[in-house]
C-alpha positions in Angstrom: 91.8 160.0 78.7 93.5 156.9 79.7 92.3 153.7 80.4 93.6 150.5 82.3 94.4 148.6 78.7 96.8 151.8 77.5 98.4 152.2 80.5 99.2 148.8 80.5 100.4 148.9 76.5 102.4 151.5 77.5 104.0 150.1 80.6 104.8 146.8 78.5 106.3 149.3 75.9 108.7 151.1 78.6 110.2 147.7 79.9 110.9 146.4 76.4 112.6 149.9 75.4 114.6 149.7 78.5 115.2 145.5 77.7 116.7 146.5 74.8 118.9 150.0 76.2 120.3 147.8 78.3 121.6 144.9 76.1 123.1 147.5 73.9 125.1 148.8 76.6 126.2 145.5 77.4 126.7 144.7 74.0 129.2 147.7 73.3 130.6 147.7 77.2 131.4 143.9 76.1 133.0 144.5 72.3 135.3 147.1 74.2 136.4 144.5 76.4 136.8 142.1 73.9 138.5 144.6 71.8 139.5 147.8 73.5 141.8 150.4 72.0 144.4 151.6 73.8 145.3 155.2 75.0 149.0 154.6 76.2 151.3 156.2 73.4 154.3 154.1 71.8 157.2 154.6 73.7 159.4 154.6 70.7 157.8 157.4 69.3 157.8 159.9 72.7 159.8 163.0 72.8 161.2 164.2 75.8 162.6 167.6 76.9 165.3 167.9 79.2 165.3 171.7 79.9 164.1 171.3 83.4 166.4 172.5 86.5 168.5 170.3 87.5 167.5 170.9 91.3 164.8 168.9 90.4 167.0 165.4 91.1 165.2 165.3 94.6 161.7 165.4 93.4 162.6 162.5 90.3 164.6 160.2 93.5 161.0 160.6 96.0 159.3 159.3 92.3 161.3 156.7 91.3 161.1 155.6 95.1 157.5 154.9 94.8 157.4 152.8 91.9 157.3 150.1 93.6 154.3 150.8 95.8 152.4 152.2 92.6 153.1 148.9 90.8 151.9 146.5 94.2 148.6 148.9 94.9 147.7 148.6 91.4 148.3 145.0 91.1 146.4 144.1 94.5 144.1 141.9 94.4 143.7 141.2 90.5 142.9 138.3 89.5 146.1 135.8 88.5 144.0 135.1 85.3 143.6 138.8 84.3 147.4 139.4 85.3 149.0 136.9 82.8 145.8 137.7 79.6 147.1 138.9 76.8 146.4 139.5 72.7 148.6 137.2 70.6 151.8 138.9 70.1 151.5 141.0 73.4 152.7 141.5 77.0 150.0 140.3 79.6 150.3 143.0 82.5 151.9 140.5 84.5 155.3 140.7 81.8 154.7 144.6 81.5 155.4 144.5 85.6 158.5 142.0 84.7 159.8 144.4 82.2 159.8 146.5 84.5 162.2 144.6 86.9 164.1 143.3 83.5 165.4 147.1 83.3 167.1 147.7 86.4 170.4 146.4 85.9 170.4 148.7 83.1 169.0 152.0 84.6 172.0 151.0 87.5 174.5 150.6 84.8 173.9 153.9 83.2 174.0 155.3 86.9 177.5 154.3 87.3 178.6 155.4 83.4 177.8 158.9 84.9 180.0 158.1 87.9 182.4 156.4 86.2 183.0 158.9 83.4 182.2 156.8 80.1 181.9 159.0 77.1 178.3 157.3 76.3 175.4 155.4 78.1 175.5 152.1 78.2 172.9 150.4 75.4 169.7 148.6 75.7 168.5 145.5 74.3 165.9 147.2 71.7 164.5 144.0 71.1 163.7 143.2 74.4 164.6 139.9 73.6 165.3 139.0 77.6 161.5 140.5 78.8 160.4 138.1 76.5 162.8 135.0 77.5 162.1 135.5 81.2 158.7 133.6 80.8 157.5 136.0 83.6 153.9 134.3 83.5 155.1 131.6 84.9 156.2 133.1 87.9 154.4 134.8 90.7 153.5 138.1 90.7 154.7 138.9 94.5 158.1 137.7 93.9 158.2 139.9 91.0 157.3 142.6 92.6 159.7 141.8 95.8 162.5 141.9 93.3 161.5 145.0 91.7 160.9 146.5 94.9 164.7 145.7 96.0 166.2 146.3 92.5 164.5 150.1 92.3 165.5 151.2 95.9 169.1 149.5 95.6 169.2 151.6 92.4 167.8 155.1 94.6 170.0 154.2 97.4 172.9 154.4 95.1 172.1 158.0 93.6 170.8 159.7 96.1 174.9 158.8 97.5 176.3 160.5 94.4 177.5 163.5 94.8 175.3 166.9 93.9 177.9 168.1 91.1 177.4 164.8 89.0 173.6 165.5 88.2 174.8 167.8 85.9 177.4 165.8 83.7 176.2 164.8 80.2 176.6 161.3 78.2 175.5 160.7 75.2 172.2 158.5 74.9 173.0 156.2 72.1 168.9 155.8 70.9 168.0 159.3 71.2 171.4 160.6 70.4 171.4 163.6 72.9 173.5 165.1 75.8 171.4 163.4 78.5 172.7 164.3 82.0 172.2 162.6 85.4 169.3 164.3 86.2 167.3 163.7 82.9 168.3 159.8 83.0 166.4 159.4 86.1 163.6 161.6 84.6 163.6 159.0 81.3 163.4 156.0 84.3 160.3 158.0 85.2 159.0 158.4 82.5 159.4 154.7 81.6 157.9 153.4 84.6 154.8 155.5 84.4 154.5 154.4 80.4 154.3 150.6 82.0 151.9 151.8 84.8 149.3 152.9 83.0 149.8 149.8 80.5 148.9 147.5 83.4 145.8 149.6 84.5 144.6 149.4 81.3 144.6 146.0 81.0 143.7 145.1 84.4 140.7 147.2 84.2 139.6 146.0 80.6 
């Protein structure tokens, strides 16, 4: 039979166990925030399958047109300190957003490569030197977003004005060393978008 003293002792023990459980949970949550393990694959290790039908190009144009809106929604209301926070030698979330802007001239140049009938796509700077030198953490995120939206919509508008027969023409991709159709180029850009959006999302919610 339980006495008042026993009930009181059990209650105290329960509160102690609950307190220890909460402290343990908080510890591991904070540990995860300090040293998060990325779930996003490394871009240069990605493999691509370009066997999809040519007729997917309108879908890819819509996907590319929607990237600025997704980036804007993702970063809306995020504290400035969180946007520019980064591990040593790594980009911040804001620098990842700036990198998307930084590559728009390359994506447009490769579209023009198809139009002009070159034998290879324009070469990318694999060191990403321009992104490091642009000092995006010192810029306002709103300016980065506005410039990215303008550049991306200009590229998609250009693509949508191209004769549909060009979407099946191929040029050699300089890094992958595979022939790439114009529609494949659009897929490649869309996948690159998602890679950095996933990284940004992972960083700002950590």
